[in-house]
N, C-alpha and C positions, 0 to 999 in steps of 0.2 A: 785104472785105479779110482776108488771113490775119492771125491774131491777133499773130504775132510778126514781121510784115513790117518790115524795116529794122533789126531787132535783130541783135546779134552774140553768139553763145554760145561758151563754152569748156567742153568736157566732158572732164574728166580720167578716165582709165580707160575709154576709149571704143572699144577695139579688139574687144570682144566683150561678150556678156551684157547686163546691165542698162545699162551705159554706152553700148553700141552702140544699144540700143533707144531710149534717151533722145536720143542724137544724131540718129537718124533721125526721131524724132517732132518734135523742135525744128525740124529742117529742113523737114519737111512742113508745119509751122505758119508757115513763112516766114522763119525765122532763118537767117543765115549761120553755119556751125558749124565750129569748130576741133575736129577729132577728135584728141584727145591721149592718148598712151600710150607705153610703151616698145616695144611690139610693132611694129617696122618689118618684120620677117620672120616667117614662120610658125615657131612653136616647138613646145613640148610641147602647148600648147593652141591650137586653131584661132582665126584671126582676127588681122587687122592693122589699123593705122590707115589704110593705103592701101585695103584692101578695103571698109572702112566708108565712107570718103570717096567711093570710086567708086560705091558703092550709092546714096549721096545724089545725086551729080552725074548719074548715069544716070537718076534719077527727075526731073531738072530742078532740083534744089536747088543750093545753094552750100556747098562744104565744102573744108577745108584739112587734110590730114594733118600733124600736128605731133608730132615726137618729144618725149617728155617723161617724165622720171623724177622723180616727186614727192618722192623722198628727197634730191634734189640741187637746192639752191636756185638755182644758176646755170642748170641745165636748165629749171627752171620759169620763171625770169625770161626766158630766151631764147624759150621757147614762147609766153608771154604777149605778148612783144614782136613775135614773128612774126605772131601773130593780129591785133594792133592795126595792124601795118604792112599786112597784107593786106586787112583789112576796115574799117579806119578808126576802130576803137574797140572797146569791150567793154561789154555790157549784162547778160549772164547768165553766171554761173559754176555749173557742176555739178561738185562734188567727189565723185567716185565711185570713184577708184582704191582698190583694196583687195586684201588677201590673207586667206585663210581658214585658221584653225587652231582646231579645236573640241575638241581633246583635253583631258582633265581636268588641273587645275593641277599635280597631283603628278607627272604624267608629261610635262609640257610642257618641252622643252629651252629653256634661257634664250635661245638665239638665235632661236627661233620666237616667244617672247614679245616680244622686242625688235623683230623684224621686223613683227609686228602693230602695235606702237606706232609704228614708223618710218613705215610706209606708211599705215595706217588713221587715225592721229591726227596725227602730225607732217606727213604728206603733205597732209592737209586744211588744217592751219595754213599750210603753205608756199604752196599755190596761192591760198588765201584772202588772205593777206598781199599777194601779188603782184597780185591782181585788184582789190583795194579802190580804189587810186588811180584806176584807169581807169573803174570804175563811178561813182565820185564825180564824175569829170570830166564824165560824161554827165548828171548831175543826178538820176539815179534808177537803179534796177537791181534784180536779184534774184540771191541766192546760195542754192544748194541743196546740202546735204550728204546723201549717201545713207547711211542707217544700217540698222538691222535691228530687227524686232519682238522678236528674242531679248534685247534690252536689258531688257525687262520680265519675262522668263521666269525669275525668280529661283528658282522651285521646281525648275528644271532644272539647278541648279548654276551653275558659273562656268567660263569659258574666256577665252583671250586675245582672241579675236575680239569677243565681247560686251563685254568690258571696254573695249577700244579704241573701240568704237562708242558706248558710253555716255559716254565722255569727249568725243567729237565732239558729241553732243547738248548737253552742258553748254556747250561752246565756242560753238556756234551760237545757242543760246537767249540766252546772255549777249551775244553780238555783236550781236544784233538791237537791243538797247537802245543800244549804242554807235553804231550806224549809222542810227538812226531820224532823226536830224537831217539826214542826207544823203539821205533818202528811198530807202534801200536796204532791200528785204525780205530777211530772213535766216531760212531754214527748214530743217528736216530732213525727209527723206522716206524711209520704210521700206516694203517690201512688206507687204501684209496677210497674205500666205501665203508659201510657199516658191517662189522663182523658180529653176528648175533650169538654172542657167547652166553653162557649161563649167567655171568655177572651183568651183562646188558639186559637180559630178560628180567632179572630181579631188580635192577636199579635204573632202568631206562625211563622210568616215569610213564610207562604205558604208551610210549610213542609208537605209532604205526610206521613201519619202514616199507616203502614200495619195493617189490621184488628186484627191480632194476638197480636199487641202491644197496643191495646186499652182496657182500664179498665172502667167499668161503674162507675159513681159517687156513686152509692149505696154501693159499696164496701168500699169506704172511710167512708160512714155513719156508716156501721156496725163496722168498726175498731174503729171509734171514740166512739161509744157506749161502746165498751170493755174498752178503756182507761178511759172513763168517770167514770167507776165503781171503778177505782183504788184509793188507797191512798198511803202514803209513805211506807207502809208495803207490797205493791204489786209491780206492774211494775212501776218503776220510774227511771229517769235519763237515758232514752234510746231514740234511734232513731228507730222508727218502720216503717216497710213497710206494707201497708194495707193488701195485699193478704196473706202475710206470717203470720201476726198476726191473721187474721180471720181463716186461716187454722189451726194454732196451737191451737187456743182456741175453735175450733169447730163451 
């Protein structure tokens, strides 16, 4: 049997990049997947919720494209409600929506700083808050926030992106203790190396990444499938690195 058969997943920020890879991997593992993001139409970056959902259904999976702006609480509530109405419940949340800004603090516009906090941190809070009652109703579940290995790279300075992701890690590690009694696993997942997503290409500041430092997005998908199978009696309250987790779990 597929490891996630009968489970329902909501993946925020799933129209491209890591989010799309995770949505596809969860569907391949048997989950019904809500593909959630703002991208209903092609924009500056390629990828839409419809195209990712179609990729899943064409492969025989179940998917629902769901418009969702994680900075808008009403939009999030509507997206979660649509998912539950379509699939009958919710077992897995992947909070992946994010924006990238890696400029030094002294040249960071205040609006860019605020945008990183609004999307990368408050957006995680908003989707998590909306999802908790539904996972609790199922009697168990798994919540995964996508962060970055840059959180620990303090010798490389500071930027709005890393700061916002560091706050998410504190949010989720603490939340694991709060939700232990509800049998809900709460973990963070970061790439072990750099995933060259469309967002990275657009916002990475022209950084050249050596080939040996590049990680395929499918590794994040495989790692997310492993975390999605957990409850509070398994892996919870941790910050995982994708390649290390996949290697350790075979």
